[in-house]
N, C-alpha and C positions, 0 to 999 in steps of 0.2 A: 389213243394215249392223250393222256390230257393235255391240255393245250398250256398251260402253265404249272411249271416243276411246285411251287410251292400250294399248289391247289391239289396235288398228287397224292398219291401214296407214298411215296419215294420221299418228298419232301415233310410230310406229316407224320410219316411214319419209320423211316429210315436214314434220317441225318439225326447222329445221335450225338451228344457232348463226349469229352475225352474221360471222363468220371463215368460215365454209363458204358461205354465200351470198355474201359478197363474192368468196371465188374461183370459186365459178360465176360470176359478173359479170364475172371477172378481163377475158376478151378482149372484153369489151361495153364495157370503161371505158378501152379503148385507143383508144377513135375519139370516146367523148361521153362527159360528167363525170355525175354525181350527179345535180345538179339538169337536167339533159337529159332523163336518164331518166326521173324521176317526173314530167314532162311526158308523154315517152311513154305512161306507165301513165295517167296520166289522159284523154289520147286514147283506149289502147286501150281502157279503160272504158266510155268514153263510146258507141266503137261498137259494144262487146257490149250495153250498154243496149238502143240504140237496136236492133239486133238483134233483143235478146228482146222487147221491146215489140212488135213490129212479126210478129212469131211469135205472141205471146201466152201465152209462158211464164212462170210462176210468176217469183219474185226469186230464190227459191234454187236455180233452175237456172242462171241470171244468174251467181249467186255461184257455181258449180262450174265455170261456163265459163268465169271469170277466171282460177278455182283451177287449171286446167288449161290456161293459155294459155302459150307459148313462143317465142322467135323464132328468126332463122336463116334466115328464108322471108318469103314474100312474108303480109303481117300478115294483107290481110284472107281470103288463103286459112286460115290459121291461126285469124281469128275462127271463120268458118263452120263449120270441121271443129270447132272447140271446142264451141262450138253445138248441135251435130247430138249430138259425144259426149254433153255433160254432158246433152241431154233422156233418153238413153239410161240416161243412171247416176242420174238422177232418178225415173225410171220413169214418165216422161211422153214417150217416143219420139215424131219426128215428120218425115213424111218427107222424104228427103233433097231431092227437089225444090224443096218448099214454104221449107226454108232456104235454098237458094241463089237463090230467086226474092225472099225478101226480103232479101237479101243483096244482091242486084242494085238494089231498092229502095231501100237504105239506101246504097251506093256512087256513085249514078246521078249526084251531083254533084258524087265524090272521084275519079273516073277510072274508075269502075263496077269491077264484080267479071266476069271473064276464063272463069273456071272452070266448067268442069260435075260432074254427078253422079260419074265414075270419075274425078275428081281430087281430089273430097274426099274421094271411098272411100277413095282411094290414101293419103292425107293422114294419115286417120283412123289407118290402122295401123302408122305412124310416131311418131303422137304417143301412140299405146298404148305401143311400145316404148320410145321416150322416157320414159314413165310407169311404166315397169318392169310393166304393168299392174294398178299400186296403185291401183284408182279410188274408192277409199271417201272420201269428203268429208263433215267434221264441219262446221259451223258455229255461229255465234253465236247465232243466231236463239233456238233451243230454251232456250239457258240464260238468254239474255236474258229469257224467257217468265217462268222458271222465279223468278230473281231478282227481277224487278217485281211478284210475285206475293208472293215472299215480305216485300220493305220495303211493298207499299201504295202502290206505283206510278202516279202520275196517269195518265192514257192519255194527254195529250199528252205528257209527259216519256220514256212508252215512246216514240212514233213518234218523239219527236224522236232517242231512243238507236238507233230502230230502223234512222233515217234514216242515223246516223252508223255502226253495222253495214256500210249496204250502202257506204258512203264510205270502208270498209277495204280493200274492195277494190281501191283505186287503190293500195294502198300492197303491203307486202310480207310485214305483219303476219299474214298465213294461213299461210306458213312460218316464221314465227318466234314465237309467242306460240298457247297453246292458246286454243281459240274460247270456253270460258267466261272467262277473264281477258280477251279482248277485249267479251266483255259487260257484264262489270264495271265497265271502264274506258266502255266507252260512254251506260252505265246511269251511271256518275258524274259525267261531264262536263256534261248537262243538268243536275242538282240543283245542283252546285259553284257552276254559273255564278249560282245564285241567292242563293248565302252560305247561312249560319247554320247551326247544327250539330244542329235538328231538322227533321227532314221531316212533314209532315201532309197526308192528303187528305180532304178535304170533300166528295168528289163522289159519287154514286151509282157502286155497280159495273157498268159497261157489257156487253153481250153479247161485244160487240166492239171494238177499235180498227179504224182505219181497215186494218192491215196483220193482222186477224185474231188480236189478241193482248188475252187477257180480263186483267183487272187487279183481282184480288178483294180485296187486300189482303192483308198479316202474319196469319199463323196463331198467330205465338208471339212472346214481347214485344211486343204490341201493345196502344194503348190504345183500347177500341171504344165509342163513344156514338151513341146511338140520336137524334135531331132527331124532328123531329114531320113531315116529308119524308121519313122514312125511310132517311135520310144516315147514315153511318158516318165517325167520324173515325176516324183512324189514323196513330200519330207514332214515332219510331224518333229515334233520337241516330244521324244518321249516321257520325260517328267511328267512334261501335262497332261498328255492324253492319258497318263494312268490315271494322275491326280483325280481329273474328272469322270473317271469311271467309277460307274454306282456301287462300287465292291471295296471292302475290305482290306486296305492295303496290309494290315498287319497282318491277315491270313496268306493273303500272296506269297509275306514274307515266311509264313509259316511254311508252307506250302515246297515253295522253292527250298528253305531248309532241308525239309522231309525229303524232296527229290535225291537233293546231294547226298545225305544219310544214306538212302535207298543206295543208291551206287557205289559209295564206299563197301556196303557191306557184299553185295552184288560181287565185286572185283576178288574180294577176300574168299567170298565163297569159290568163284571160277576157278580160283588160282588153288583150290585144294582138293588133291589128286583125289583124297575119301573122300568126297564131298555125298557120294551114295552113298556109303556106308554110313556119315553123319547123319544123315535123314532119314534114314530106317533108323538108328538108335532114339533118333527126337523121335519120331513117329511109332514107335513102341510103347515108350513112356506115355505118351499120348493115349493110345489106345488102348494102356493096360488100368487108367486111371479108373 
């Protein structure tokens, strides 16, 4: 994988402007509106997550599969193929038969999965062609770890930020913003909700958080005081810390607003007792275009 995001095919080929993204969606938006597309993204992400969990793959593979997805054919076939290809991209290959078997399990109460090995293998070539064989994907997780270490973030806040990064794959953020900007915004949100300009961590340094993220505290500009229990206190001025980051703060604000909008739509979607019928109707309109 390329050592630098901006030198990678992800940074050169798959970081789009909003105008480019809208242009690519122009045909879809003739049949559905923006809100309905957000609901389809939420549904598709849930389908991919269920499939990934059943197979037993890491979260980064699910994220890669979501980044690679595209529509224009049966979404179940797209989902299975994206997961199969993502496992290869992230160097954790799974046999095509196991992917198909788990896809059949996940969709057994949703109409079932009718495809066999040869169809998924064929779809893989179409997907690779659609991606122009640019398969390097950078995710925000590594940047999130680095930023959390520098800030001295509490494990509970890193976990919340990690979950927020997972949720961004229900949107188009990975196509609009560099991964380190998404990571900074995901870290900002749980901290900002607590209020105040200072951030401190009085917890001991754990080996790992639930996601395997180690938070050892800031090494520069932090105040460290050991207490009798061997705990350290790290305090930073949040406003100054974010101001010194080499990121566009306007982009962070935009991402935070998009995340909040996602949660509003998601909450409405979950409250809909007929959401499966609604998604089925939306997909039918897309597939008939």
